C-alpha positions as CSV (number, residue, x, y, z in Angstrom):
1,M,-7.2,-20.0,-31.6
2,L,-4.2,-20.5,-33.7
3,L,-5.0,-22.5,-36.9
4,G,-2.9,-23.3,-40.0
5,R,-4.0,-24.0,-43.5
6,R,-2.9,-27.5,-44.4
7,K,-1.0,-28.0,-47.7
8,S,-0.4,-31.7,-47.9
9,G,-1.7,-35.1,-46.8
10,H,-5.2,-35.8,-45.7
11,G,-7.3,-32.7,-44.9
12,R,-5.5,-30.7,-47.6
13,E,-6.6,-27.0,-47.7
14,S,-8.5,-27.3,-44.4
15,W,-7.7,-25.4,-41.2
16,S,-6.1,-27.2,-38.4
17,F,-4.6,-26.7,-35.0
18,P,-0.9,-27.4,-34.6
19,G,-0.2,-31.0,-33.7
20,G,1.3,-34.3,-34.7
21,H,2.2,-37.8,-33.5
22,L,3.3,-38.7,-30.0
23,E,6.9,-40.0,-29.8
24,L,7.4,-43.3,-28.0
25,G,6.9,-42.7,-24.3
26,E,6.1,-39.0,-24.7
27,Q,3.4,-37.4,-22.5
28,I,0.5,-35.7,-24.2
29,E,1.4,-32.3,-22.8
30,D,5.0,-32.6,-23.8
31,C,4.0,-33.6,-27.3
32,A,1.7,-30.5,-27.6
33,T,4.5,-28.2,-26.4
34,R,7.0,-29.7,-28.8
35,E,4.7,-29.8,-31.9
36,V,3.5,-26.2,-31.4
37,K,7.2,-25.0,-31.2
38,E,8.3,-27.1,-34.2
39,E,5.4,-26.0,-36.4
40,T,4.8,-22.4,-35.4
41,G,7.7,-21.1,-33.3
42,A,5.4,-20.4,-30.4
43,L,6.0,-21.2,-26.8
44,I,3.0,-22.3,-24.8
45,S,2.3,-22.9,-21.1
46,F,-0.4,-24.2,-18.7
47,V,-1.0,-27.1,-21.1
48,R,-4.0,-29.2,-20.0
49,R,-5.7,-32.1,-21.5
50,G,-9.0,-31.7,-23.4
51,P,-11.3,-34.1,-25.1
52,Y,-10.5,-36.6,-27.8
53,T,-12.2,-37.4,-31.1
54,N,-12.5,-40.5,-33.2
55,D,-11.6,-39.5,-36.8
56,I,-12.0,-41.7,-39.8
57,F,-10.8,-40.6,-43.3
58,P,-12.3,-43.2,-45.6
59,A,-10.8,-41.9,-48.9
60,E,-7.3,-42.1,-47.4
61,R,-8.0,-45.3,-45.4
62,K,-6.8,-43.6,-42.2
63,H,-8.2,-43.7,-38.7
64,Y,-7.0,-41.5,-35.9
65,I,-7.8,-40.8,-32.3
66,T,-7.1,-37.1,-31.9
67,L,-6.1,-35.9,-28.4
68,F,-6.8,-32.2,-27.9
69,V,-5.1,-29.9,-25.4
70,V,-5.7,-26.4,-24.3
71,A,-2.8,-24.1,-23.7
72,D,-1.8,-20.5,-23.2
73,Y,0.3,-18.7,-25.7
74,V,3.4,-17.3,-24.0
75,S,5.7,-15.9,-26.8
76,G,7.3,-16.4,-30.1
77,E,6.9,-15.0,-33.6
78,I,4.3,-17.2,-35.4
79,E,5.6,-18.5,-38.7
80,A,5.1,-21.5,-40.9
81,R,8.1,-23.6,-39.9
82,E,7.1,-26.5,-42.0
83,P,6.1,-24.8,-45.3
84,D,5.7,-28.1,-47.1
85,K,2.9,-29.0,-44.7
86,C,1.3,-25.7,-43.7
87,E,0.7,-22.6,-45.9
88,R,0.3,-20.2,-43.0
89,W,-0.9,-19.7,-39.4
90,E,-3.5,-17.2,-38.3
91,W,-5.3,-16.3,-35.1
92,F,-9.1,-16.7,-34.9
93,E,-11.9,-16.2,-32.4
94,W,-13.4,-19.5,-31.1
95,N,-16.8,-18.5,-32.3
96,D,-15.5,-17.4,-35.7
97,L,-13.4,-20.2,-37.0
98,P,-12.5,-20.4,-40.7
99,R,-13.8,-23.0,-43.2
100,P,-13.2,-25.6,-44.2
101,L,-12.1,-27.1,-40.9
102,F,-9.9,-30.3,-40.5
103,L,-12.1,-33.3,-39.7
104,P,-10.9,-33.6,-36.1
105,I,-12.0,-30.0,-35.4
106,Q,-15.3,-30.6,-37.0
107,N,-15.8,-33.6,-34.7
108,L,-14.6,-31.6,-31.7
109,L,-17.2,-28.9,-32.4
110,K,-20.0,-31.6,-32.6
111,T,-19.2,-32.5,-28.9
112,G,-20.0,-28.9,-27.8
113,F,-16.6,-28.5,-26.3
114,D,-15.8,-25.0,-25.0
115,P,-12.1,-24.3,-24.3
116,F,-13.1,-21.4,-22.1
117,S,-15.4,-23.2,-19.7
């Protein structure tokens, strides 16, 4: 799994998947492809919808529904293309994720989701 260490905003200093907000009218799979490329430089394929989580950040007074996708890495040199938001990107095994994890990933793990099943 490709995770980045967040530098700013809510979840600062936690590890998160690439992602961001949907553009008006954008499909979920297209958003994932765009965000991964913008943030990491990676090209992905076989993008498929995964579960969602209901994520509440009380201290920041923010509430998000996070839409997860699963995709295959195709190519691209991984780099922090938004260095003001992400310190670095690293690859991890699904069963050996770093800590602390961003709240949406914590909530995803509570569901028992397995991206390989």
